[in-house]
N, C-alpha and C positions, 0 to 999 in steps of 0.2 A: 393797478393802484397800490403805492406802498401801504402798508398796514402798521399804524403806530398804535400802540397800547402802552399805557401807565401802569405799572404794577408796584407793589408793596416790596420793597428789598429784604431779603432774608440774611441772616448773619454772613453767609458765604458771599453774597453779593456787595455786602460792605467793603470787602477787599477791592472791589472796582472802583467804589466811589472813593476811597482811600487812594488808590491808584492815580485817578485822576486827579484829586487833590494835590498829589505830589508833583504831578505833570505841571498843574498851574503855578507850582513855585510856594504852594503853602507850608509846606514841611510840616505833614501832620504826624502824630505820634504813632510809631511801629505797631503798637498794641490797642489801637483805639478801637477795634472792632467791636469787640463784646461790650465793655463799657457803655459806647455811644449807643448801639443797638437796643440794650437794656434800659436807656433812659424813656424809650417809647417805641416798643416792637413795630408798631404800625406806622411809625413816623418817617420812615425812609423811603423815598420814591424813585424808581429807574424807569424811564422811557425806552420802549425798545421799538426800533423800526425793523421790520421783518425779522423779528425775535433778537436782533441785535441790540444790545445797549447803545444808546447816543446821549441821553440826557440823564441827570439827577438833580435831585433837591431833598433836603430834609426839613420835616416840620414837626418840631419835638414839642409834645404838650406837657407843661409843667402844671398839675392841679387842673382846675377850671377857668383861671382866669390870665394865664400867661404861656406863652409859645414862642418858639426861636427857629427862624429859618437859617438854613445853612447848605453848604455843598451844592449850590446854584451852578450847575456845569452843563454846557453842550458840547459835545467832541466837535472839533474844528470843522469836520466836513459838512455839519448840518447846521451849522450858525446861521442866524438870519433868515432861517425856513420856518420858524413859527412852533417849532417842537419845544423848545424851551418854554416858552410861555404857556402853554397847556401842562406842562409839568408844575410850573409855579402856581397856576390857578388849582390845581390839584391840592397841592402843598396848602395854599392859604384856606381852601375850602375844609382841610382837616383840622386846622386852627380854630374853625367854630366861631369868630367873634371875639376871639381872645386879644388881650394887648399883646402885640407880636413885636420881637425884637430880632434883630439881625446885625453882623458886623459886615458893612458894605464897602469893597474894595472902590477906589477913587473912581475908576471909569464905570461903575454900573450907580453910584450914588444919585444921579438925577434921576434914572430910571426908577430907582426905589422911590424917590420924591415924588415923581408921578403916580406911584401906587400907595401914595398916602402915608410913607414913612418921613420921619424928620429926625434930622441929627441931634443927639444928645450931647455927645462927646466922643474924641478919637481915640483910637489904642494905636499907640506906638510900638512896635516890636523893638525891643532892644537886645541886641545878641553880643555873645562875646566871653572870654573868660573872665570872672570878676577878678579884680584885686584883693588880695587875703587884707582883712580887717579883723582887729580882736573882738571878740564877742564881748558885751557889756556882762558884768556881774549880776547875780541874782536871776538869770534866764536859764532855763532846763529845757533843752530840745530832747525829744523822744519819739520813738514809732508811734505814729498814729493809732496803731492796732492796740496800743496800751491802755487808751482811753476808752470809756462806754461808746459805743456807736451812737447810742441818742445824744451824747452830749456833742459829739461830731455834727451831725444832722441839725441840731439846734443852733449849734455856732455858724453853720453854713446860711442859714437862713437870714442872718443878720446881712449877708452881702449879697443873696441871690433871691429872686423874686417868688421863686415857688419851691416846694418840694421835690427832692431829686433822690430819695433814698437809695432806690436800686442801681443808680448810676454810681452814688458815691460808694455804695458797698463793694462795687469791682474796682473804681477808681484808686481805692486806698489798697486793694488785694491783689490787682493783676500781677503775677512775677514779672519782676523789670521795673516797675513802677516804684519811686520811693515816696513816702509818705509820712511826714513830720508835724508834730504839734509842739508848741513853746508854751512851757506853763511858768509863770512867775507869781510868787506867794501863793501858789497850789491853786492857781486859777488857769484856765485854758485862755491864752492871750494870742495865740496865732497858729495858723495851718498853713501848710505848703506840701506840693507834689510836684515830682519830677518824674518826666517819662522820655524813654529813647525816641528819638525821631530819626529821620533820613540824615539830617546834619545834626551832630549834638544833642541836646536833651531840651524839652520844653517844659518851660515851669510856670504851673497852674493847676489849681488857685494858687496865690500867696496872699494869705490874710495877715494882717498883723496890727496891734494897737499901738505900734510906735516903730520908728525908725530902727531902734536897736532890737526889736523883735523880729522885725524884717530881715535884718541884717543876719542874725543867729539862725535863722532857718534857711535865708539864702546860702550861708557857710556850710549848712549841713547839706543841703542838696547838691552844693557845688562839689563837696568832698566827694561825694559818691561817683561823680563823673570824672575824675581823675585826670583834669587836666583839659577835657573836651568841653567847647563852648555850649553855654546855655541860652535859650532865648526866653524872653518874658514879654507878654503883652499888656502894657502899663497904660491906664486910664490917664489920658493928659490932664485931666481935672485934678488928678491928685498930684499936686507939685513936688509934696515931700518924697513920693516915689520916683518921679522923675529925676530928683535931685540924687537920690538915694544911687539907682543904678548908673547914673552919668559919673558920680564920684568914684564908683567901682569900676569905672573904664568900660561900661558897654557903650554901644553905638546903635542908633537908630537905622534899621533895616528896611522897614515895612509900615504902613499905614493903612487904618481901616476906620470907617465911622460906624459907632455904635448909635443905631437908629431905632426909632420904635413907632409903632401905628398910634397908640393913646399917649398916656402921660407917662414921664420919667418914674420909674418903680422908686419907692422910697427904701433904698438901701444904703448901707453904710460906706460911701464911695470913698470916705477918707482911710479905711481900712483896708482897701483894695490895692495891693502893690502889683498884682499881674491876675488878669480874667483867666479863668479856668480854660477855656478853648475859644477861638473865634467860630468855631463851629456850631457849638451847642450851647454858646453862653457862658 
């Protein structure tokens, strides 16, 4: 009989998870391994059949009340044989009754509904090289490392349902990531990060108090890419964000549904111009 075992993935095994995500066409960041793992070192699972990796899923805990599912993948040869659902159950057990979020691809959304998830909004991935537009006066864009880290984590909590300090500390500092904040009248009014991916760069999060601030941050992040395309996962309920990326010439390439097992978290959706990631929320 084949032996199937679900184990906790270490940082080295995170490479396999990211390679599988790339094979699925999700275009993860090239340097996601360490910041992702830091979000919850016990929250990444790998199913092994006769010691060979065949399934993956992440179940990242953010505090006592919120969790997020991602990387739910079974290698093609074992699909439909029940190995994936065993990994799913281990992941949900790890989250221990929290309100759980995920970004579900279209073909899996009915399965997630049967597992108790409901759709809150859709994320639409817009990609391309943004048209150049002039930044409005009075907005200063600087490296995120120049503001106190506590100010950055406090700002992040306006838009994200739980604490994720360990993740953010690496997300803004990993070599190759560009992290910027926007200041207006001396106040922190926006935050954005870009990271290299298999194709171009992924922008997320992109938080802003206005279209002008979002544009200023996106200008700064895009400039670092030197004409390479960028991609943003934009919540479709933020019509201002959709209008901005379409005005800049970006085009929709992918869509998934943000789904929760409980109520929709109370976050400032109007300020989210791009989600941080579809893997970790």
